[in-house]
N, C-alpha and C positions, 0 to 999 in steps of 0.2 A: 046027849043035848049039846049043840055045838056053842063053843063060848066063842064073842071075838077076841081074835089076840088085843087090842088097844084095852078092851074092857080089865081081860087079865092081867095086863101089866100095871092101869090103874089100881085094882084089888092090890097085888104086892106094893106098890108102891104106899099107899096108903098102908097097909097094918106094917110094912119095914118103919116108915115117918112112928107111928105109934108105938112100936117096939124099942128102938131104937132111940126115939128122942133127939135125931141130930137138930142143929142149929138154923133155923128158920133162912139165916142167910146161905150155909152152905145148901141148904135143898135149891134153891132160887141160882145160884152160882153155876149148879150141875146140871140144872135145866138150862140156863137158856146158855150155857158154854157148850153141852150137847146139840142144841138149835145150830148156834152158829159152828160149830165143827161139822156140823152135816150137809151144810150150806156150802162149804170152803173148797177151797181146792184142793186140800189136802183130805178130804174125805176118800178118794180113790185110793189113795197110798196108806189108808188106817182100814178101809175095807173090807179087807182079805185077815187081817186079826180077830175081825170079831164075826167070825162066819164059821 
């Protein structure tokens, strides 16, 4: 059975939020911040650290 990566990550995120119960603002800041950093000029600089 093959599961798409985005679906697996979404399931992990849902389970993590339910178990840890972080505040909603923290979840939103991490999502928006990650999206903005991924499209910025520093993305090629930090890319080797996350591979």
